Structures are given as structure tokens and as C-alpha cells.
C-alpha positions, 0 to 999 in steps of 0.5 A, a space after each residue: 499499500 505504501 508505494 501506491 500511496 506515494 504514487 497517488 499522493 505524488 500525482 495529486 500534488 503534481 496536478 497542483 504544482 506541488 511536490 510531496 514532502 520526502 519525509 511523508 511517512 507513508 507507512 505510518 499512514 497505512 498503520 493509522 488507517 488499519 488502526 481506525 478501521 479495526 479499532 485495535 492495534 493488535 487487529 491492525 498488526 494482524 492485518 498488516 502482518 507486523 507486530 502490535 509494537 511495530 504498529 504502535 511505533 508507527 503510530 507514534 511517528 505519525 503523531 510526531 510528524 503531525 504534531 498532534 496526538 491521534 489516540 488516547 491510550 488506555 490499557 486495552 484500546 486506542 481511542 481516537 481523538 477528534 483530530 484523528 477522526 477528522 484526519 481519517 475522514 480526509 485521507 479515506 477517499 485517497 486510500 479508496 482510490 488507492 485500492 481501486 488503482 491497486 485492483 486495476 493494476 492487479 488485473 481485477 476487472 470491473 466485472 469481478 466480485 468476490 464472495 465467501 460462503 460456508 462450505 455446506 451452503 456453497 455446495 448445496 443451496 448456492 450451487 443449486 441456484 448458480 445456473 440462474 446467476 450466471 444465466 442472468 449475469 453472463 459477463 460475471 467474474 465471480 471469485 467464490 471461497 467456501 470456507 468457515 473462517 470469518 471474513 476480514 473485510 478491512 483486508 478487502 479480500 472480499 466484497 460480500 460474505 454469507 455468514 451463519 450467525 444470529 445476525 448481531 454485528 454492529 461492524 458489519 452491514 447485515 442482510 437476513 437471507 434465510 432464517 434457519 430451521 432444522 428437521 430430521 432426515 435420513 435415507 429411505 433404506 434406513 427408515 425401513 431397516 429400522 422401522 422408524 414410524 414413531 418418535 419412540 422408535 429413535 432409540 433404535 437410531 444412530 444420531 449424527 451430530 454436527 459440532 458446529 450446528 448442535 441442536 439435538 438436545 433442543 429438537 429432542 426436548 421440543 418433541 418431549 424426548 431426551 438422550 435417555 436410552 439412546 446409545 448410539 451416536 456419530 460426531 462430525 465437525 462439518 455439516 456436509 459430512 454428517 449429511 453424507 453419512 445420512 445419505 449413506 444410511 448411517 443414522 439421523 441427521 438433524 440439519 437445515 432443509 436449505 442443505 438437503 434440497 437436492 437430496 430430498 428432491 432425488 429422494 436420497 433423504 426423506 424428512 422423518 417426522 413433521 417437527 421443525 426447530 427454529 435455531 435463532 440463527 440464519 444465513 445472513 449476507 454481510 459486507 463492510 459498513 464503511 466501504 460502499 459496494 461496487 456495481 457488480 457486487 450490488 448486483 450479486 447482493 441483489 440476486 442472492 436476496 432475490 434468490 432467497 426470497 423465492 426459495 421453496 418452503 419457509 424462506 425469508 419471512 
């Protein structure tokens, strides 16, 4: 970023017949921007791949150069001063321009958009609807990442992300796509083999757990059952693995209908009982709340919202 800062600022100064001061602390400005974005020297250091001490040193250097304090230092955080907030507002447009210039030089065209999705959601709900996306936007260049890692929008790696959570995050622009619910599914062969026709029959079944979406206790409690008497279970750290085990007749999976649409349509999985548990979470579309989306990213956002609204079953309410 430092080199790009120098180029952009130099060009701006040249247009006004100015020469940028040779002692302008470009690295310090980059560190200052990272701290203002993240609110933390530690998080800024992670973003810049340096140590928190190095960030602090650069902030002090910038303060000395500007001649004003930029932060009130407490034990746990850096509180921006009024001068810091005003200074940041003034330099943010230039930094945004730098980011756009970097994207152009790196070959990221205006039609490219970067999206992060949870793996199970990417491989099921999104993959099922991708032909509609590519058909309606034939020139779209989509960079898709399937990952459970939290997206750091301050690094500008992604434009949009779908996150599975409760929707509470003041640092993001959040839009609900699909409220999450879970139901019990198994293969038809498994249902017939164990003669699973009533809730009490579940004591003979193997429960398939997903550690990141553990809702069995709540579902059982809702239908008046408990783990008492149930002796068999398998545990997975990914929803896809648990769903695949159910597909192969290994047990009962408690999962979202959004993740098994194709399986139910093909008949490889069936809903075992007519009971639904609302989890209090959902699939949310999130983006940075302090950086506007480009035109193509806005098109993708609108498409995702429309696709969610038109989903079969109980979609966005």
C-alpha cells in the first residue's frame, strides 16, 4: 500500500504544482488507517502482518510528524482523538482510490466480485441456484471461496460474504437471507430397516451430530424426548460429512432444509418426522459498513436476496 500511496499522492500534488514532502511517513499512514478500521493495534498488526509493537511505533511516528496526538491510550484499546477522526475522514477517499488503482493494476476487472460462503451452503443452496446467476449475469467474474473462517473486510479480500450466525454485528452491514430451521432426515432404506415410524422408535437409531450446529438436545426437548435410552451417535465437525453419512444410511441427521434440497428432491433423504426447530440463527449476507459496494457486487447482493426470497418452503419472512 505504501508505494501506491506515494504514487497517488504524488500525482495529486503534481497536478497542483506541488511536490510531496520526502519525509511523508507513508507506512505510518497505512498503520493509522488499519488501526482506525479495526479499532485495535493488535487487529491492525494481524491485518498488516507485523507486530503490535511495530504498529504502535508507526502511530507515534505519525503523531510526531503531524504534531498532534491521534489516540488516547488505555490498557486495552486506542481511543481516537477528534483530530484523528477528522484526519481519517480526509484521507479515506484517497485510500479508497488507492485500493481501486491496486485492483486495476492487479487485473481485477470491474466485472469481478469476491464472495465467501460456508462450505455446506456453497455446495448445496448456492450451487443449486448458480445456473440462474450465470444465466442472468453472463459477464460476471465470480471469485468464490467456501470457508468457515470469518471474513475480514478490512483486508478488502472479499466484497460480500454469507455467514451463519444470529445476525448481530454492529461492524457489518447485515441482511437476512434465510432464517435457519432444522429437521430430521435419513435415507429411505435406513427408515425401513429400523422401522422408524414413531418418535419412540428413535432409541434404535444412530444420531449424527455436527459440532458447529449442535441442536439435537433442543429438538428432542421440543418433541418431549431426551438422550435417555439413546446409545449410539456419530460426531462430525462439518455439516456436509453428517449429511453424507445420513445419505449413506448411517443414521439420522438434524439439519437445515436449505442444505438437503437436492437430496430430498432425488429421494436420497426423507424428512422423518413433521417437526421443525427454529434455531435463532440464519444465513446472513454481510459486507463492510464503511466501504460502499461496487456496481457488480451490488448486482450479486440483489440476486442473492431475490433468490432467497423465492426459495421453496419457508424462506425469508
